[in-house]
Structure formats: structure tokens, C-alpha cells
PDB file of N, CA, C, O and CB in Angstrom:
ATOM      1  N   MET A   1     -15.540 -22.200  -0.849  1.00  0.00           N
ATOM      2  CA  MET A   1     -14.446 -21.558  -2.572  1.00  0.00           C
ATOM      3  C   MET A   1     -14.331 -20.070  -1.615  1.00  0.00           C
ATOM      4  O   MET A   1     -14.778 -20.023  -0.468  1.00  0.00           O
ATOM      5  CB  MET A   1     -15.737 -21.273  -4.974  1.00  0.00           C
ATOM      6  N   THR A   2     -13.782 -19.103  -2.169  1.00  0.00           N
ATOM      7  CA  THR A   2     -12.851 -18.824  -1.305  1.00  0.00           C
ATOM      8  C   THR A   2     -12.993 -17.119  -2.646  1.00  0.00           C
ATOM      9  O   THR A   2     -13.203 -17.152  -3.858  1.00  0.00           O
ATOM     10  CB  THR A   2     -11.170 -20.244  -1.037  1.00  0.00           C
ATOM     11  N   GLY A   3     -12.830 -16.209  -1.975  1.00  0.00           N
ATOM     12  CA  GLY A   3     -13.481 -14.552  -3.615  1.00  0.00           C
ATOM     13  C   GLY A   3     -12.212 -13.803  -2.785  1.00  0.00           C
ATOM     14  O   GLY A   3     -11.956 -13.624  -1.595  1.00  0.00           O
ATOM     15  N   LEU A   4     -11.770 -13.573  -3.652  1.00  0.00           N
ATOM     16  CA  LEU A   4     -11.133 -12.221  -3.514  1.00  0.00           C
ATOM     17  C   LEU A   4     -11.483 -10.377  -3.819  1.00  0.00           C
ATOM     18  O   LEU A   4     -12.040  -9.857  -4.786  1.00  0.00           O
ATOM     19  CB  LEU A   4     -10.194 -12.534  -4.232  1.00  0.00           C
ATOM     20  N   ASN A   5     -10.722  -9.548  -2.190  1.00  0.00           N
ATOM     21  CA  ASN A   5     -12.062  -8.341  -2.542  1.00  0.00           C
ATOM     22  C   ASN A   5     -10.895  -7.590  -3.002  1.00  0.00           C
ATOM     23  O   ASN A   5      -9.719  -7.712  -2.659  1.00  0.00           O
ATOM     24  CB  ASN A   5     -13.283  -7.463  -1.086  1.00  0.00           C
ATOM     25  N   ARG A   6     -11.677  -6.429  -4.220  1.00  0.00           N
ATOM     26  CA  ARG A   6     -10.446  -5.290  -4.978  1.00  0.00           C
ATOM     27  C   ARG A   6     -11.138  -4.599  -5.268  1.00  0.00           C
ATOM     28  O   ARG A   6     -12.133  -4.790  -5.966  1.00  0.00           O
ATOM     29  CB  ARG A   6      -9.485  -5.530  -6.207  1.00  0.00           C
ATOM     30  N   ALA A   7     -10.591  -3.172  -4.569  1.00  0.00           N
ATOM     31  CA  ALA A   7     -10.890  -2.125  -4.327  1.00  0.00           C
ATOM     32  C   ALA A   7      -9.712  -1.394  -4.717  1.00  0.00           C
ATOM     33  O   ALA A   7      -8.546  -1.582  -4.369  1.00  0.00           O
ATOM     34  CB  ALA A   7     -11.355  -2.023  -3.133  1.00  0.00           C
ATOM     35  N   ILE A   8     -10.413  -0.146  -5.842  1.00  0.00           N
ATOM     36  CA  ILE A   8      -9.825   1.534  -6.345  1.00  0.00           C
ATOM     37  C   ILE A   8      -9.154   2.399  -5.325  1.00  0.00           C
ATOM     38  O   ILE A   8      -9.222   3.482  -5.907  1.00  0.00           O
ATOM     39  CB  ILE A   8     -11.105   2.566  -6.823  1.00  0.00           C
ATOM     40  N   ILE A   9      -8.742   2.564  -4.548  1.00  0.00           N
ATOM     41  CA  ILE A   9      -8.289   4.066  -3.918  1.00  0.00           C
ATOM     42  C   ILE A   9      -7.770   4.824  -4.484  1.00  0.00           C
ATOM     43  O   ILE A   9      -7.046   4.220  -5.275  1.00  0.00           O
ATOM     44  CB  ILE A   9      -7.538   4.169  -3.000  1.00  0.00           C
ATOM     45  N   ALA A  10      -7.610   6.317  -4.659  1.00  0.00           N
ATOM     46  CA  ALA A  10      -6.218   7.528  -4.897  1.00  0.00           C
ATOM     47  C   ALA A  10      -6.485   8.496  -3.944  1.00  0.00           C
ATOM     48  O   ALA A  10      -7.437   9.219  -3.649  1.00  0.00           O
ATOM     49  CB  ALA A  10      -6.090   8.429  -6.522  1.00  0.00           C
ATOM     50  N   GLY A  11      -4.850   8.203  -3.376  1.00  0.00           N
ATOM     51  CA  GLY A  11      -5.523   8.940  -2.210  1.00  0.00           C
ATOM     52  C   GLY A  11      -3.888   9.115  -1.957  1.00  0.00           C
ATOM     53  O   GLY A  11      -3.333   8.081  -2.328  1.00  0.00           O
ATOM     54  N   ARG A  12      -3.033   9.989  -1.498  1.00  0.00           N
ATOM     55  CA  ARG A  12      -1.211   9.921  -1.387  1.00  0.00           C
ATOM     56  C   ARG A  12      -1.033   8.935  -0.233  1.00  0.00           C
ATOM     57  O   ARG A  12      -1.929   8.226   0.225  1.00  0.00           O
ATOM     58  CB  ARG A  12      -0.289  11.630  -0.908  1.00  0.00           C
ATOM     59  N   LEU A  13       0.425   8.987   0.239  1.00  0.00           N
ATOM     60  CA  LEU A  13       1.285   8.348   0.763  1.00  0.00           C
ATOM     61  C   LEU A  13       1.439   9.541   2.183  1.00  0.00           C
ATOM     62  O   LEU A  13       1.723  10.729   2.340  1.00  0.00           O
ATOM     63  CB  LEU A  13       2.583   8.005  -0.363  1.00  0.00           C
ATOM     64  N   THR A  14       1.143   8.634   2.823  1.00  0.00           N
ATOM     65  CA  THR A  14       2.330   9.482   4.141  1.00  0.00           C
ATOM     66  C   THR A  14       3.786   8.676   4.281  1.00  0.00           C
ATOM     67  O   THR A  14       4.581   9.022   5.154  1.00  0.00           O
ATOM     68  CB  THR A  14       1.529   9.378   6.091  1.00  0.00           C
ATOM     69  N   ALA A  15       4.013   7.841   3.583  1.00  0.00           N
ATOM     70  CA  ALA A  15       5.257   8.398   3.909  1.00  0.00           C
ATOM     71  C   ALA A  15       5.880   6.508   2.969  1.00  0.00           C
ATOM     72  O   ALA A  15       5.202   5.515   2.707  1.00  0.00           O
ATOM     73  CB  ALA A  15       5.573   8.936   6.173  1.00  0.00           C
ATOM     74  N   ASP A  16       7.378   6.790   2.744  1.00  0.00           N
ATOM     75  CA  ASP A  16       7.543   5.662   2.329  1.00  0.00           C
ATOM     76  C   ASP A  16       7.436   4.835   1.889  1.00  0.00           C
ATOM     77  O   ASP A  16       8.577   4.394   2.024  1.00  0.00           O
ATOM     78  CB  ASP A  16       7.606   5.399   2.482  1.00  0.00           C
ATOM     79  N   PRO A  17       6.689   3.791   1.145  1.00  0.00           N
ATOM     80  CA  PRO A  17       7.073   1.322   1.703  1.00  0.00           C
ATOM     81  C   PRO A  17       7.650   1.242   2.421  1.00  0.00           C
ATOM     82  O   PRO A  17       8.700   1.796   2.094  1.00  0.00           O
ATOM     83  CB  PRO A  17       7.985  -0.064   0.820  1.00  0.00           C
ATOM     84  N   GLU A  18       7.712   0.886   3.309  1.00  0.00           N
ATOM     85  CA  GLU A  18       8.379  -0.758   3.726  1.00  0.00           C
ATOM     86  C   GLU A  18       8.162  -1.542   3.050  1.00  0.00           C
ATOM     87  O   GLU A  18       6.991  -1.606   2.677  1.00  0.00           O
ATOM     88  CB  GLU A  18       8.038  -1.478   4.841  1.00  0.00           C
ATOM     89  N   ILE A  19       8.773  -2.183   2.716  1.00  0.00           N
ATOM     90  CA  ILE A  19       9.639  -3.344   2.061  1.00  0.00           C
ATOM     91  C   ILE A  19      10.951  -4.396   3.119  1.00  0.00           C
ATOM     92  O   ILE A  19      12.167  -4.216   3.191  1.00  0.00           O
ATOM     93  CB  ILE A  19      10.539  -2.399   0.762  1.00  0.00           C
ATOM     94  N   ARG A  20      10.358  -5.127   3.591  1.00  0.00           N
ATOM     95  CA  ARG A  20      10.575  -5.779   3.285  1.00  0.00           C
ATOM     96  C   ARG A  20      10.801  -7.453   3.210  1.00  0.00           C
ATOM     97  O   ARG A  20       9.650  -7.890   3.227  1.00  0.00           O
ATOM     98  CB  ARG A  20      10.846  -5.213   3.279  1.00  0.00           C
ATOM     99  N   TYR A  21      11.944  -8.862   3.117  1.00  0.00           N
ATOM    100  CA  TYR A  21      11.189  -9.462   2.921  1.00  0.00           C
ATOM    101  C   TYR A  21      11.676 -10.513   3.745  1.00  0.00           C
ATOM    102  O   TYR A  21      12.668 -10.336   4.453  1.00  0.00           O
ATOM    103  CB  TYR A  21      10.904  -9.542   1.732  1.00  0.00           C
ATOM    104  N   GLN A  22      10.739 -12.157   3.693  1.00  0.00           N
ATOM    105  CA  GLN A  22      10.225 -13.432   4.206  1.00  0.00           C
ATOM    106  C   GLN A  22      11.590 -13.945   4.803  1.00  0.00           C
ATOM    107  O   GLN A  22      12.735 -13.505   4.903  1.00  0.00           O
ATOM    108  CB  GLN A  22       9.486 -14.465   3.007  1.00  0.00           C
ATOM    109  N   GLN A  23      10.976 -14.978   5.118  1.00  0.00           N
ATOM    110  CA  GLN A  23      11.624 -16.210   5.645  1.00  0.00           C
ATOM    111  C   GLN A  23      12.952 -16.951   3.746  1.00  0.00           C
ATOM    112  O   GLN A  23      14.030 -17.035   3.157  1.00  0.00           O
ATOM    113  CB  GLN A  23       9.682 -17.635   6.297  1.00  0.00           C
ATOM    114  N   ASP A  24      11.359 -17.242   3.854  1.00  0.00           N
ATOM    115  CA  ASP A  24      11.212 -17.429   1.916  1.00  0.00           C
ATOM    116  C   ASP A  24      11.455 -16.564   0.434  1.00  0.00           C
ATOM    117  O   ASP A  24      11.141 -16.856  -0.720  1.00  0.00           O
ATOM    118  CB  ASP A  24       9.858 -17.602   1.664  1.00  0.00           C
ATOM    119  N   GLU A  25      12.044 -15.564   0.918  1.00  0.00           N
ATOM    120  CA  GLU A  25      12.475 -13.997   0.013  1.00  0.00           C
ATOM    121  C   GLU A  25      11.388 -14.178  -0.869  1.00  0.00           C
ATOM    122  O   GLU A  25      11.421 -14.631  -2.013  1.00  0.00           O
ATOM    123  CB  GLU A  25      14.210 -13.804  -0.973  1.00  0.00           C
ATOM    124  N   THR A  26      10.215 -13.693  -0.078  1.00  0.00           N
ATOM    125  CA  THR A  26       9.289 -12.980  -0.687  1.00  0.00           C
ATOM    126  C   THR A  26       9.618 -11.564   0.350  1.00  0.00           C
ATOM    127  O   THR A  26      10.245 -11.266   1.367  1.00  0.00           O
ATOM    128  CB  THR A  26       7.653 -13.783  -0.694  1.00  0.00           C
ATOM    129  N   ALA A  27       8.711 -10.949  -0.700  1.00  0.00           N
ATOM    130  CA  ALA A  27       9.164  -9.350  -0.445  1.00  0.00           C
ATOM    131  C   ALA A  27       6.627  -9.291   0.170  1.00  0.00           C
ATOM    132  O   ALA A  27       5.602  -9.920  -0.093  1.00  0.00           O
ATOM    133  CB  ALA A  27      10.229  -7.934  -3.011  1.00  0.00           C
ATOM    134  N   VAL A  28       7.210  -7.734   1.259  1.00  0.00           N
ATOM    135  CA  VAL A  28       5.527  -7.505   1.755  1.00  0.00           C
ATOM    136  C   VAL A  28       6.389  -5.852   1.594  1.00  0.00           C
ATOM    137  O   VAL A  28       7.426  -5.504   2.159  1.00  0.00           O
ATOM    138  CB  VAL A  28       4.603  -8.359   3.859  1.00  0.00           C
ATOM    139  N   ALA A  29       5.564  -5.100   0.667  1.00  0.00           N
ATOM    140  CA  ALA A  29       5.723  -3.572   1.635  1.00  0.00           C
ATOM    141  C   ALA A  29       4.313  -2.992   2.089  1.00  0.00           C
ATOM    142  O   ALA A  29       3.224  -3.164   1.540  1.00  0.00           O
ATOM    143  CB  ALA A  29       6.499  -2.181   0.630  1.00  0.00           C
ATOM    144  N   HIS A  30       4.460  -2.634   2.649  1.00  0.00           N
ATOM    145  CA  HIS A  30       4.042  -1.808   3.680  1.00  0.00           C
ATOM    146  C   HIS A  30       3.857  -0.390   3.116  1.00  0.00           C
ATOM    147  O   HIS A  30       4.683   0.361   2.597  1.00  0.00           O
ATOM    148  CB  HIS A  30       5.028  -1.856   4.827  1.00  0.00           C
ATOM    149  N   PHE A  31       1.665  -0.120   3.523  1.00  0.00           N
ATOM    150  CA  PHE A  31       2.570   1.605   2.785  1.00  0.00           C
ATOM    151  C   PHE A  31       1.002   2.053   3.483  1.00  0.00           C
ATOM    152  O   PHE A  31      -0.015   1.387   3.678  1.00  0.00           O
ATOM    153  CB  PHE A  31       3.039   2.037   0.176  1.00  0.00           C
ATOM    154  N   ARG A  32       1.367   3.599   3.763  1.00  0.00           N
ATOM    155  CA  ARG A  32      -0.861   3.766   4.312  1.00  0.00           C
ATOM    156  C   ARG A  32      -0.824   5.084   3.396  1.00  0.00           C
ATOM    157  O   ARG A  32       0.071   5.838   3.013  1.00  0.00           O
ATOM    158  CB  ARG A  32      -1.636   4.327   6.835  1.00  0.00           C
ATOM    159  N   LEU A  33      -2.073   5.016   3.241  1.00  0.00           N
ATOM    160  CA  LEU A  33      -2.868   6.426   2.344  1.00  0.00           C
ATOM    161  C   LEU A  33      -3.120   7.468   2.970  1.00  0.00           C
ATOM    162  O   LEU A  33      -3.244   7.486   4.194  1.00  0.00           O
ATOM    163  CB  LEU A  33      -4.241   6.241   1.772  1.00  0.00           C
ATOM    164  N   ALA A  34      -3.209   8.272   2.378  1.00  0.00           N
ATOM    165  CA  ALA A  34      -4.241   8.768   3.560  1.00  0.00           C
ATOM    166  C   ALA A  34      -5.155   9.766   2.070  1.00  0.00           C
ATOM    167  O   ALA A  34      -4.592  10.191   1.061  1.00  0.00           O
ATOM    168  CB  ALA A  34      -3.215  10.037   5.374  1.00  0.00           C
ATOM    169  N   VAL A  35      -6.257   9.863   2.325  1.00  0.00           N
ATOM    170  CA  VAL A  35      -7.415   9.756   0.780  1.00  0.00           C
ATOM    171  C   VAL A  35      -8.530  10.688   1.830  1.00  0.00           C
ATOM    172  O   VAL A  35      -8.764  10.283   2.969  1.00  0.00           O
ATOM    173  CB  VAL A  35      -8.242   7.480   0.033  1.00  0.00           C
ATOM    174  N   ASN A  36      -9.097  11.827   1.345  1.00  0.00           N
ATOM    175  CA  ASN A  36      -9.893  12.506   1.138  1.00  0.00           C
ATOM    176  C   ASN A  36     -11.255  12.506   0.881  1.00  0.00           C
ATOM    177  O   ASN A  36     -11.730  12.720  -0.234  1.00  0.00           O
ATOM    178  CB  ASN A  36      -9.506  12.848   0.621  1.00  0.00           C
ATOM    179  N   SER A  37     -12.222  12.151   2.390  1.00  0.00           N
ATOM    180  CA  SER A  37     -13.410  11.769   2.989  1.00  0.00           C
ATOM    181  C   SER A  37     -14.708  12.911   2.556  1.00  0.00           C
ATOM    182  O   SER A  37     -15.794  12.804   1.988  1.00  0.00           O
ATOM    183  CB  SER A  37     -13.080  11.687   4.643  1.00  0.00           C
ATOM    184  N   GLY A  38     -14.157  13.696   2.987  1.00  0.00           N
ATOM    185  CA  GLY A  38     -15.238  14.672   2.526  1.00  0.00           C
ATOM    186  C   GLY A  38     -14.997  16.057   2.142  1.00  0.00           C
ATOM    187  O   GLY A  38     -14.335  16.090   1.104  1.00  0.00           O
ATOM    188  N   LYS A  39     -15.415  17.720   2.792  1.00  0.00           N
ATOM    189  CA  LYS A  39     -14.861  18.680   2.913  1.00  0.00           C
ATOM    190  C   LYS A  39     -13.426  18.393   3.717  1.00  0.00           C
ATOM    191  O   LYS A  39     -12.520  18.046   2.960  1.00  0.00           O
ATOM    192  CB  LYS A  39     -15.793  19.539   3.443  1.00  0.00           C
ATOM    193  N   ASP A  40     -12.967  18.509   5.566  1.00  0.00           N
ATOM    194  CA  ASP A  40     -12.456  18.380   6.191  1.00  0.00           C
ATOM    195  C   ASP A  40     -11.721  17.293   6.000  1.00  0.00           C
ATOM    196  O   ASP A  40     -10.628  17.546   5.493  1.00  0.00           O
ATOM    197  CB  ASP A  40     -12.973  18.571   6.919  1.00  0.00           C
ATOM    198  N   ASN A  41     -11.959  15.997   6.258  1.00  0.00           N
ATOM    199  CA  ASN A  41     -11.194  14.951   6.603  1.00  0.00           C
ATOM    200  C   ASN A  41     -10.971  13.609   5.899  1.00  0.00           C
ATOM    201  O   ASN A  41     -11.214  12.889   4.930  1.00  0.00           O
ATOM    202  CB  ASN A  41     -11.580  14.724   7.641  1.00  0.00           C
ATOM    203  N   SER A  42     -10.662  13.691   6.468  1.00  0.00           N
ATOM    204  CA  SER A  42      -8.865  12.440   5.789  1.00  0.00           C
ATOM    205  C   SER A  42      -9.416  11.139   6.696  1.00  0.00           C
ATOM    206  O   SER A  42      -9.953  10.867   7.769  1.00  0.00           O
ATOM    207  CB  SER A  42      -6.370  13.166   6.677  1.00  0.00           C
ATOM    208  N   ASP A  43      -8.829  10.472   5.341  1.00  0.00           N
ATOM    209  CA  ASP A  43      -9.178   8.471   5.801  1.00  0.00           C
ATOM    210  C   ASP A  43      -7.786   7.999   5.667  1.00  0.00           C
ATOM    211  O   ASP A  43      -7.303   8.293   4.574  1.00  0.00           O
ATOM    212  CB  ASP A  43     -10.412   7.243   4.414  1.00  0.00           C
ATOM    213  N   PHE A  44      -6.917   7.283   6.546  1.00  0.00           N
ATOM    214  CA  PHE A  44      -6.220   6.488   6.410  1.00  0.00           C
ATOM    215  C   PHE A  44      -6.403   5.286   6.714  1.00  0.00           C
ATOM    216  O   PHE A  44      -7.087   4.825   7.627  1.00  0.00           O
ATOM    217  CB  PHE A  44      -5.490   6.795   6.742  1.00  0.00           C
ATOM    218  N   ILE A  45      -5.532   4.549   5.625  1.00  0.00           N
ATOM    219  CA  ILE A  45      -5.578   3.268   5.160  1.00  0.00           C
ATOM    220  C   ILE A  45      -4.567   2.363   4.664  1.00  0.00           C
ATOM    221  O   ILE A  45      -3.749   2.449   3.748  1.00  0.00           O
ATOM    222  CB  ILE A  45      -6.275   3.317   4.385  1.00  0.00           C
ATOM    223  N   ASN A  46      -4.940   1.163   5.807  1.00  0.00           N
ATOM    224  CA  ASN A  46      -3.090   0.834   5.520  1.00  0.00           C
ATOM    225  C   ASN A  46      -2.986  -0.627   4.341  1.00  0.00           C
ATOM    226  O   ASN A  46      -3.733  -1.578   4.109  1.00  0.00           O
ATOM    227  CB  ASN A  46      -2.077   0.185   7.549  1.00  0.00           C
ATOM    228  N   CYS A  47      -2.268  -0.383   4.055  1.00  0.00           N
ATOM    229  CA  CYS A  47      -2.259  -1.599   2.812  1.00  0.00           C
ATOM    230  C   CYS A  47      -0.852  -1.602   3.028  1.00  0.00           C
ATOM    231  O   CYS A  47       0.025  -0.924   3.563  1.00  0.00           O
ATOM    232  CB  CYS A  47      -2.858  -1.267   0.991  1.00  0.00           C
ATOM    233  N   VAL A  48      -1.111  -3.326   1.977  1.00  0.00           N
ATOM    234  CA  VAL A  48      -0.141  -4.444   1.831  1.00  0.00           C
ATOM    235  C   VAL A  48      -0.215  -4.611   0.404  1.00  0.00           C
ATOM    236  O   VAL A  48      -1.225  -4.278  -0.215  1.00  0.00           O
ATOM    237  CB  VAL A  48      -0.463  -5.801   2.662  1.00  0.00           C
ATOM    238  N   ALA A  49       0.904  -5.163  -0.212  1.00  0.00           N
ATOM    239  CA  ALA A  49       1.401  -5.651  -1.155  1.00  0.00           C
ATOM    240  C   ALA A  49       2.640  -6.727  -1.417  1.00  0.00           C
ATOM    241  O   ALA A  49       3.724  -6.145  -1.401  1.00  0.00           O
ATOM    242  CB  ALA A  49       1.531  -4.742  -1.591  1.00  0.00           C
ATOM    243  N   LEU A  50       2.714  -7.787  -1.592  1.00  0.00           N
ATOM    244  CA  LEU A  50       2.796  -9.103  -1.400  1.00  0.00           C
ATOM    245  C   LEU A  50       4.352  -8.964  -3.141  1.00  0.00           C
ATOM    246  O   LEU A  50       4.522  -7.983  -3.865  1.00  0.00           O
ATOM    247  CB  LEU A  50       0.682 -10.182  -1.550  1.00  0.00           C
ATOM    248  N   GLY A  51       4.992 -10.107  -3.194  1.00  0.00           N
ATOM    249  CA  GLY A  51       5.840 -10.791  -4.043  1.00  0.00           C
ATOM    250  C   GLY A  51       6.121  -9.297  -5.034  1.00  0.00           C
ATOM    251  O   GLY A  51       6.347  -8.238  -4.449  1.00  0.00           O
ATOM    252  N   GLY A  52       6.074  -9.363  -6.645  1.00  0.00           N
ATOM    253  CA  GLY A  52       6.724  -8.737  -7.021  1.00  0.00           C
ATOM    254  C   GLY A  52       5.853  -7.759  -7.147  1.00  0.00           C
ATOM    255  O   GLY A  52       6.832  -7.037  -7.332  1.00  0.00           O
ATOM    256  N   LEU A  53       4.558  -6.702  -7.262  1.00  0.00           N
ATOM    257  CA  LEU A  53       3.487  -6.117  -6.626  1.00  0.00           C
ATOM    258  C   LEU A  53       4.678  -5.297  -5.919  1.00  0.00           C
ATOM    259  O   LEU A  53       5.212  -4.415  -6.592  1.00  0.00           O
ATOM    260  CB  LEU A  53       2.298  -7.110  -5.729  1.00  0.00           C
ATOM    261  N   ALA A  54       5.053  -5.487  -4.832  1.00  0.00           N
ATOM    262  CA  ALA A  54       5.758  -5.862  -3.413  1.00  0.00           C
ATOM    263  C   ALA A  54       6.813  -4.206  -3.757  1.00  0.00           C
ATOM    264  O   ALA A  54       6.697  -2.983  -3.673  1.00  0.00           O
ATOM    265  CB  ALA A  54       6.883  -7.985  -3.331  1.00  0.00           C
ATOM    266  N   LYS A  55       8.333  -5.825  -4.389  1.00  0.00           N
ATOM    267  CA  LYS A  55       8.744  -4.553  -5.455  1.00  0.00           C
ATOM    268  C   LYS A  55       8.597  -3.379  -6.633  1.00  0.00           C
ATOM    269  O   LYS A  55       9.406  -2.479  -6.408  1.00  0.00           O
ATOM    270  CB  LYS A  55       9.200  -4.840  -5.815  1.00  0.00           C
ATOM    271  N   ILE A  56       8.111  -3.231  -7.352  1.00  0.00           N
ATOM    272  CA  ILE A  56       7.461  -2.828  -7.953  1.00  0.00           C
ATOM    273  C   ILE A  56       6.861  -0.863  -6.880  1.00  0.00           C
ATOM    274  O   ILE A  56       7.289   0.290  -6.941  1.00  0.00           O
ATOM    275  CB  ILE A  56       6.477  -4.278  -8.270  1.00  0.00           C
ATOM    276  N   CYS A  57       6.230  -1.254  -6.430  1.00  0.00           N
ATOM    277  CA  CYS A  57       5.706  -0.349  -5.197  1.00  0.00           C
ATOM    278  C   CYS A  57       7.292   0.059  -3.983  1.00  0.00           C
ATOM    279  O   CYS A  57       7.663   1.034  -3.329  1.00  0.00           O
ATOM    280  CB  CYS A  57       4.203  -1.566  -4.191  1.00  0.00           C
ATOM    281  N   GLY A  58       7.579  -0.745  -4.133  1.00  0.00           N
ATOM    282  CA  GLY A  58       9.334  -0.113  -3.399  1.00  0.00           C
ATOM    283  C   GLY A  58      10.064   1.323  -4.731  1.00  0.00           C
ATOM    284  O   GLY A  58      10.540   2.446  -4.564  1.00  0.00           O
ATOM    285  N   GLU A  59       9.795   0.491  -5.913  1.00  0.00           N
ATOM    286  CA  GLU A  59      10.870   0.937  -6.399  1.00  0.00           C
ATOM    287  C   GLU A  59      10.672   2.470  -7.537  1.00  0.00           C
ATOM    288  O   GLU A  59      11.471   3.039  -8.280  1.00  0.00           O
ATOM    289  CB  GLU A  59      11.449  -0.406  -7.071  1.00  0.00           C
ATOM    290  N   TYR A  60       8.844   2.787  -7.115  1.00  0.00           N
ATOM    291  CA  TYR A  60       8.046   3.829  -8.076  1.00  0.00           C
ATOM    292  C   TYR A  60       7.707   4.408  -6.952  1.00  0.00           C
ATOM    293  O   TYR A  60       8.200   5.498  -6.663  1.00  0.00           O
ATOM    294  CB  TYR A  60       6.768   3.395  -9.167  1.00  0.00           C
ATOM    295  N   LEU A  61       6.494   3.560  -5.835  1.00  0.00           N
ATOM    296  CA  LEU A  61       5.917   4.991  -5.463  1.00  0.00           C
ATOM    297  C   LEU A  61       6.551   5.960  -3.782  1.00  0.00           C
ATOM    298  O   LEU A  61       7.415   5.443  -3.074  1.00  0.00           O
ATOM    299  CB  LEU A  61       4.054   4.578  -5.308  1.00  0.00           C
ATOM    300  N   LYS A  62       6.061   7.034  -3.511  1.00  0.00           N
ATOM    301  CA  LYS A  62       7.865   7.562  -3.149  1.00  0.00           C
ATOM    302  C   LYS A  62       6.106   8.653  -2.008  1.00  0.00           C
ATOM    303  O   LYS A  62       4.958   8.321  -2.305  1.00  0.00           O
ATOM    304  CB  LYS A  62       9.720   8.844  -5.250  1.00  0.00           C
ATOM    305  N   LYS A  63       6.240   9.296  -1.370  1.00  0.00           N
ATOM    306  CA  LYS A  63       6.017  10.379   0.114  1.00  0.00           C
ATOM    307  C   LYS A  63       5.620  11.365  -0.948  1.00  0.00           C
ATOM    308  O   LYS A  63       6.407  12.204  -1.386  1.00  0.00           O
ATOM    309  CB  LYS A  63       7.628  10.943   1.408  1.00  0.00           C
ATOM    310  N   GLY A  64       4.220  11.223  -1.401  1.00  0.00           N
ATOM    311  CA  GLY A  64       3.052  13.002  -1.774  1.00  0.00           C
ATOM    312  C   GLY A  64       2.456  12.597  -2.157  1.00  0.00           C
ATOM    313  O   GLY A  64       1.481  13.205  -2.598  1.00  0.00           O
TER     314      GLY A  64
END
């Protein structure tokens, strides 16, 4: 049995999401979040969304 990991992370996009389509027309969104991890530190987290969620990310998420 395989499990699914889930995390809820709040941060700022470092750039607008990049949307690409695979050969089977599945949407894939790549984006990076900057998350404050301390007083003067930030962590950068690479994220990937697939399918309908990728399309929503491309439509509604903007840098900032």
C-alpha cells in the first residue's frame, strides 16, 4: 500500500508558475515558494501540480 504525503505551506511565489503539457495533454505546473523559516532566513520549496490543479495554478497564481 502506498501513501500520499500532504503538507500545507504558506509562502510567496518566486515567479509565475510555468505550465507545460505532456504528450497525453496532462497539464503540469512547476513553481517555487519562498517560505520564512526564521528571523532572517527563507527556505525555497520546489512544487509540482498536475492535471486540473495545474491549470488552476496557472490561471490564479502570480508572483508576489
